[in-house]
N, C-alpha and C positions, 0 to 999 in steps of 0.2 A: 281642445287646443293643447299641444304638448307643453309641459312645464319647462321653463327655462332652467338650464343647468346652473348650479352655483359655481362661481369662480373664486379665485383667491382675492380678487378685487372686492367681491361682496363680503368676504370674511374680514378683510382689512377695514372696510367702511363700517360694518357693524361693531367691530372691536375698537374703532377709533384710532387706528394706527396706520402707518404707511404699508404699502404692498411689500416693501423690502423687509420691514420688521415682521410682518406676518410670515414671510418666507423663511426668515431666520429662525423664528419660533418653531415652525413646522420641521425644520432641519435640525433642531436640537442645539442650536448654537448658544454658547454661554453668554454672548453679548446682550441677550434679551433678559430683562429683569424677570424673576420668577413670577411675580404677580401679573406682569403683562403677558407672559407665556400662558399662564393659567387662563386668563381672560380670552386669549385668542383660541386656545384649545376648546374652551367652553362654547364659543361662538361656532367653531367648526362642527361640533357635535349638534348644536341647536339647528344649524342650517343643513346638516347632512352632507357636509363637504368632505370629499375624499381626494387627497392630492393625487395628481397624475404622476404615475411612475416615470414617464418620460420627462415631465417637467422637473421632477425631483432630481433625476440624473443630471439634467442640464444645469440646475442651480448649484449642485454639488461639484460639478465638473468631473463626475465619475460615471462609469457604466453600471456600477453596483452588480457586477458579475465577477465570478472567479472561474478561471479555466483550469481544467485538470486534463493533462495529457497522460494517458495510461496505456500500457501495453496489454493486449489481449484481455479486453474487458470481461469476456465471458468466463475467464478462469476464476475459481472461487476466491483465490487470494486477492485479486483485484476488487471483486465485489465487496469483500469484507473491509478492505481499506477504505473504499468509497463510502461505506456505511459510517465509518468514523469521521470522514470529512463532512458528510451530510449532517451528522449529529451536531457539529459546531455551527455550520452555516444556517441550520434551521432556526437558530436563535439570533441570527443577524439579518441585516438588510440585503445580503448578497445572494444572488441566484447562482446556481452551479451549472456550468456548461462543460460537458465531457467530450473529449476528443480521443476516440479509440484508435490505437496504432497497431496494425498487424503487418506492416511492411516498412522497410527502411525508407522508402520514398515518402510515405506518410509521416514518419518520424522526422525526417529532415525538413519537410514542408512546415509542420506545426512548430517545431523548435526554431525554425528560421524566420517565421513570420509572426507568431502570436505575441512573443515578448516585445516585438517592435511595433505592434499595431495598437489601435485604440479600442480593441474589441473586448478587453477585459482589464480589471484593475490589479490582478495578480495571477500568477501561474503556479500550479503544483505540477511537478513532473514525477510520475509514480512508476518505479521499477523500470526505468528506461534510461540507460546511460547515454548521455549525449556524445556525438562524435567530437573529436578534439577540435575540429575547425569551428564548431558551433559555440564553444565555451566562451570565447572573448565577447561575442555579441550578447550572450545570455548574462554575463557578469556585468555588462554595461547597460543593460536594459533599463528603461525608465520605470517599468513596473517591477515589483519584487518577484523573484523566482525562487521557489523552495522545492528541494528534492526529497523524495521519500523512497527509501530502499534502493538507493543508488550508491555503490561503493567503489567507484573509480576515482583515481587521484585527481581527475579533471575538476571535480566539484568540491575539493577539499576546502576551498575558501568561499563557499557559498552556503546559504542557510539550508539545513537539511535535517532529516530524521533518519538515523541509521540503526541497523541491528548489528549482529556479530555472527555471521554464518560459520566462520571457522570454529568459534566457541560452540555453536550448536552441533557441529559435527563431532566435536570432542565430547559433548554431553552424551550423544548417542553411543559413541564407542565405549565410554566409561560405563554406561548402563549395561551394555551387552557383555563387557568384560567382567563386571561384577556378578553377572548371572552364571559365569563360567564358560561363555562362548569364546572360541578361538578360531573357528571356521566361519568367517564373516564375509559376506559379499556386499556389493554396492550397485545400485541402479540409479543413474542420473541422466541429465540432459546431454545432448551431443556436445562434444568438446569444442567444435567450431560452430559459431552461430553468427549471423550477420549483425545482430544487435549488440554484441559485446556483453551479454548477461554474465554475471559472475557468481550467482548464488549457488548453483550446483557445483561448480568448481571449488568454491570455498568450503562448502560442506564436506565434500570428498576430501579436501586437504585436511580439515579438522579431524575427520575419521582416521585417515592414514597416520597423522602425527601422533594421535593418542594411542593407536594400535602399535606404532613403532616403539613408543616408550615402554610398552608392555612386551616387546619382543615378538609382535605378531605382524605378519605381512599378508596382504591379500593377493592370491594368485590371479594372474591376468584373466583367466577364464571365469573368474567370479566377479568381474567388473563389466557392467553393461552400460553403454552410452547410446542414447537415441533421441528421437524427437520426443518432446514433452507430451505425455498422454498416458492414459490408463492402459490402452490396448498395446501400445508400444512397450510399456513396462512389463506387461504380461508376457509378451513374446520374449523379451530379454531374460526374464526370470525363468521362463519355461526351459530355455537353453541351459541355464545354470542347474536347475533342479532335476533335469533328466540326464545329467552327466554321470560318469561312473563314480565320481566323488562330488558330493554336493555340500554347500554351506549349511550350517545349522541356524544361521541368522542372516538377514539382509536388511541393510539400511538404505533408504531411498531419499532422494533429494526433495521429495514433496509427498504430501498425503495422497494426491492423485495417483502418483506412481506406486505408492504403497498398496493402494487398492488393487492395482494391476497385479502386483506380486502375490497378494492374497488370492486373487482369482486363479492365477497360474498354479499355486499350491493346491487349491481345491480340485482343479481340473485333473491333476495327476494323483489325487488321493492322499495328499499330505494334510495333516491337521495343524492348524495354527492355534496355539503356540507349541503344541506337543512335539511336532516334527520340525517346525520352522518358526523362529521368532522374526517378527517384522517391526521395524521402527520407521515411521514417516517423519515428515517435517512440514510445519505450518500451523497445525491444529485448526483445520477448517471445520465447518459444522458437521460434515459427514464423519469426521474422525471420532467424535464423541458417540455418534450413532452406532458405529461398528465396533467400538471399543478399541480403537487403534492407539497403541503407544506411539507418542510422537514428540517432536520438539516444537514447542509453541514459540512463534516469533511475534506475537502481539500485533496482529494485523489491524484490528479495529483501533487500538491505541496509537499505532503509527499514523493512521489517517487522521485521527483526532488531533494529535500533536502537530502534525504538518499544517492542518487548517488553522490552528491557533497561532502558530508562528507566522503564517501568511497574513492573517488579519492584523496581527501586531505590526508587521512590516508595512502593510498598506497604510496604517495610521502614521507610522514614523519609522523610517529606515534605521536600523541599528548600526552603530559604529563598527562592531565586530559581528560577523555572521553567527546567528544563534544556531546551536547544534543540540539536538536531543538524541540521546543514546538509549536504546532499549535492549536489555539483555535477554537472550533466549532462555526458555525454561523447559526442563524435561517433564513430560506428562505421562506417567505410567498407567496403562490401562490393561487390556486383556490379551494383547498380541505378543507379549514377551514372557518367557519363562526359561528356567535353566534347561540346557540341552539334555537329551536323553543320555543315560549313563554310557560312557564310552564313545560319545559322538562330539565332545566339546572341541 
């Protein structure tokens, strides 16, 4: 004969308390005296009682889930940020639900519905600028919404974790200038994109600003914009490196694109960094493996801080939106060196 399952009523009866008190103790509420809570927890262990997740959600009035809306999940930047989010949630009661966005339609659907539904207790929006028309509803949402790596003015009054892509571009330029480079190219994302991404644009702006202060301008033929990807970056770099006059250094808007530039250099017989210096951006795991000089934007830490802000906002909404700022850092490895004599 099958053994009857233990219920919360059995726990309450054995502990000599009401079902409501047993429920409050299991949910960690402070209204239960410590000695009573200890007795209830001891009875739970003795009877082998495990609270039902569904019942716990119902009693707390929460879903105990956190949603993350992230653009292009398979990109290494997204994966590293999600590792930071998961590191925080792993020590909490909350489950993580990921919504991958690779189209404007998906973005508009998730941002337009998730913050207004009862499917999650809080929402992280990662590297995905919201359209202007979605911002009022997001700011009035009953659940907290926290942005990570979103740098549009639309989210200025909302909780967020931000970097500084302009500063990152300046760091890359300063490093190349200090090595003696003056013939510098850039490979980044397409200028126009349906999502309104700003990172590549801002990194290029930082590069150009710092070079201008040193009296250096990038010729138009040494600027390549295209779809974000290693092979696209390889093709853009190949065009620059096979011209009659080629740059001695190339800064890219991401490490993925930097790997494409390195591949192009090798295909035409150039040695990195002897013939060409390359600087990436992000500091993904592969960057360390190939010895890539890059600008680190603290991907893991941005995810971790975003998750911490969100959990805090779920407990109690702040009067002022919390903002965490992370400064980029230059990481010098093996793909940059002074230009060959006479080629600066």
